C-alpha positions as CSV (number, residue, x, y, z in Angstrom):
1,M,5.3,132.0,-140.5
2,N,8.7,131.7,-138.7
3,A,7.9,127.4,-138.7
4,T,7.2,128.0,-142.4
5,A,10.9,130.0,-142.6
6,S,12.6,127.3,-140.4
7,T,11.2,124.4,-142.4
8,R,12.7,125.9,-145.5
9,E,15.8,126.9,-144.3
10,G,16.1,123.1,-142.8
11,S,15.2,121.7,-146.4
12,V,17.9,124.2,-147.8
13,E,20.6,123.2,-145.6
14,S,19.6,119.5,-146.1
15,T,19.7,119.7,-149.9
16,R,23.1,121.0,-149.2
17,E,24.7,118.7,-147.5
18,A,23.5,116.2,-149.9
19,S,24.9,118.0,-152.4
20,V,28.1,118.2,-151.0
21,G,28.1,114.3,-150.1
22,S,27.1,113.5,-153.4
23,T,30.2,114.8,-154.4
24,R,32.2,113.8,-152.3
25,E,31.0,110.1,-153.0
26,G,31.5,110.8,-156.5
27,S,35.4,111.0,-156.0
28,V,38.3,108.9,-154.3
29,R,41.5,109.9,-152.6
30,V,44.3,108.8,-155.4
31,W,47.5,110.6,-154.1
32,S,48.8,110.9,-151.0
33,S,49.6,113.9,-149.0
34,Y,53.6,112.5,-149.4
35,V,53.0,112.4,-153.4
36,R,51.3,115.7,-153.7
37,L,53.9,117.6,-151.2
38,F,57.2,115.7,-153.5
39,H,55.4,116.6,-156.9
40,W,54.9,120.6,-156.1
41,S,58.6,120.4,-154.0
42,L,60.1,118.8,-157.0
43,V,58.5,121.4,-159.4
44,L,60.3,124.1,-157.3
45,C,63.2,122.9,-156.9
46,V,63.5,122.3,-160.7
47,A,62.4,125.6,-161.7
48,V,64.7,127.7,-159.2
49,A,68.1,125.5,-160.3
50,W,67.0,126.1,-163.9
51,L,66.4,129.5,-162.9
52,S,69.8,130.3,-161.0
53,S,71.9,128.5,-163.2
54,G,75.2,130.4,-164.0
55,E,74.0,133.2,-162.2
56,I,73.3,132.4,-157.9
57,M,75.4,129.3,-157.7
58,K,74.6,129.1,-154.0
59,L,71.0,128.9,-154.6
60,H,71.3,126.6,-157.6
61,E,73.5,124.1,-155.6
62,L,70.9,124.5,-152.9
63,A,67.8,123.3,-155.1
64,G,69.9,120.9,-156.7
65,Y,70.4,118.9,-153.1
66,S,67.1,119.7,-152.4
67,A,65.8,118.2,-155.4
68,G,68.8,114.8,-155.0
69,V,67.0,114.3,-151.7
70,L,63.3,114.0,-152.9
71,I,64.5,112.0,-155.5
72,A,65.9,109.8,-153.0
73,S,62.7,109.6,-150.8
74,R,60.7,109.1,-153.7
75,L,62.7,105.9,-154.5
76,I,62.1,104.5,-151.0
77,A,58.2,105.4,-150.9
78,G,57.8,103.8,-154.2
79,L,59.6,100.8,-153.4
80,A,58.0,100.6,-149.2
81,G,54.8,103.0,-149.9
82,S,51.7,101.8,-150.5
83,G,48.7,102.3,-153.0
84,H,49.2,104.9,-156.1
85,T,52.5,105.3,-154.4
86,R,54.1,102.3,-155.1
87,F,56.2,101.8,-158.6
88,R,55.1,98.3,-159.1
89,Q,50.7,99.7,-159.1
90,F,51.9,102.1,-162.2
91,V,55.3,101.1,-164.0
92,R,54.2,99.3,-166.9
93,G,57.2,97.3,-170.0
94,P,58.2,99.0,-173.0
95,R,55.2,97.3,-174.8
96,T,52.6,98.0,-173.1
97,V,53.3,101.7,-172.8
98,S,53.7,101.5,-176.6
99,L,50.0,99.9,-177.1
100,Y,48.8,102.9,-174.6
101,I,50.2,105.5,-176.9
102,A,49.4,104.0,-179.9
103,D,45.6,103.8,-178.4
104,V,46.1,107.7,-177.6
105,A,47.0,108.1,-181.4
106,Q,43.6,106.9,-181.8
107,G,41.8,108.7,-179.5
108,R,40.7,105.1,-177.5
109,E,42.5,105.1,-174.6
110,K,41.5,104.1,-171.5
111,R,41.3,106.2,-168.2
112,H,43.5,105.3,-165.7
113,L,42.4,106.3,-161.3
114,G,46.3,106.4,-161.2
115,H,49.4,106.9,-163.4
116,N,48.5,105.7,-167.0
117,P,51.5,103.5,-168.4
118,A,53.1,106.8,-170.6
119,G,53.0,108.7,-167.4
120,G,54.2,105.9,-165.2
121,A,57.2,105.8,-167.6
122,M,57.4,109.8,-167.8
123,V,57.7,109.4,-163.8
124,L,60.8,107.0,-164.6
125,A,62.1,109.2,-167.1
126,L,62.2,112.5,-164.9
127,L,63.4,110.9,-161.7
128,T,66.3,109.6,-163.7
129,C,67.2,112.6,-165.0
130,V,66.6,114.9,-162.1
131,A,69.2,112.2,-160.2
132,G,71.7,112.4,-162.9
133,I,71.6,116.2,-162.8
134,A,72.1,116.3,-159.0
135,L,75.0,113.6,-159.1
136,T,76.6,115.5,-162.0
137,G,76.3,118.7,-160.5
138,W,77.8,117.0,-157.0
139,M,80.4,115.5,-159.2
140,Q,81.7,118.9,-159.9
141,T,82.1,120.0,-156.8
142,T,84.7,117.4,-155.6
143,D,88.3,117.5,-156.5
144,A,87.9,114.0,-158.3
145,W,85.9,115.2,-161.2
146,W,86.0,119.4,-161.4
147,G,87.1,120.4,-164.7
148,V,86.0,117.1,-166.5
149,A,84.1,117.7,-169.7
150,W,82.0,115.0,-169.8
151,V,80.9,115.4,-166.4
152,E,80.3,119.1,-167.2
153,D,78.7,118.1,-170.5
154,T,76.2,115.5,-169.1
155,H,75.2,118.1,-166.3
156,K,74.5,120.4,-169.2
157,I,72.7,118.1,-171.4
158,L,70.3,116.6,-168.7
159,G,69.8,120.2,-167.2
160,N,68.0,120.9,-171.0
161,G,66.7,117.5,-171.4
162,I,64.7,118.3,-168.3
163,L,62.7,121.0,-170.0
164,V,61.8,118.2,-172.8
165,L,60.6,116.2,-170.3
166,V,58.7,118.6,-168.7
167,G,56.8,120.1,-171.7
168,L,55.9,116.5,-172.6
169,H,54.7,115.9,-169.2
170,V,52.2,118.9,-169.1
171,G,51.3,118.2,-172.7
172,G,50.1,114.7,-171.7
173,V,48.5,115.9,-168.7
174,L,46.7,118.1,-170.6
175,L,45.6,115.8,-173.4
176,A,44.5,113.6,-170.5
177,S,42.4,116.3,-168.8
178,L,40.8,117.2,-172.0
179,R,40.1,113.4,-173.5
180,H,38.8,112.3,-169.8
181,R,36.9,115.4,-168.4
182,E,39.2,115.8,-165.6
183,N,41.3,118.3,-164.1
184,L,44.7,116.3,-163.2
185,V,46.3,119.4,-162.0
186,R,43.5,120.0,-159.4
187,A,43.8,116.3,-158.4
188,M,47.3,116.8,-157.8
189,L,46.5,119.7,-155.5
190,T,43.7,118.0,-154.1
191,G,44.5,114.3,-154.2
192,R,41.5,113.1,-155.2
193,K,40.1,111.9,-158.6
194,R,36.3,110.8,-160.0
195,A,35.4,107.6,-159.0
196,P,36.5,105.3,-161.5
197,S,33.7,104.0,-163.9
198,P,33.1,100.3,-165.5
199,G,35.6,101.1,-168.1
200,D,38.3,102.9,-166.1
201,V,41.6,101.1,-164.9
202,A,41.4,101.7,-161.3
């Protein structure tokens, strides 16, 4: 009786281990720890900076400077990093981006293991916008640029523009998640995505 129970327990455990192994084999590591830490840290900095604007300036400035440091580190990683971290892996020209968006509109876009062409363009837009916000914010703390109207206006325009970009980014993530039946938010937390199929772009 004990031997039978032991055999059954061993069988269940083996089945459980096989299931876990199969799940791991069905996914691949895409986003490095650095990319995930950068992504969520930048989300936090942008949120804190926007919410504290005009209210708690010390916190606002700290969040802005932190975002600037993050952007600088991402530029270095994008040029010198490896795999899906590198810009050359996902940055595409305007024509490729336009064709991809046209495919999305017709519901025939291919699944990309890393950033798709539109996602790559959004990464550049977000990096540029946040860098511009941080730069014009810093300029306003200097004697040379303090009180200059166009610097203040640019800072405000970019500060509001980031909300539009974030909205488009979130919308794109949700659309891709639904189209390809894949939780992209979870992927940015775990770093893993479903292994590519024959029709996917790896």
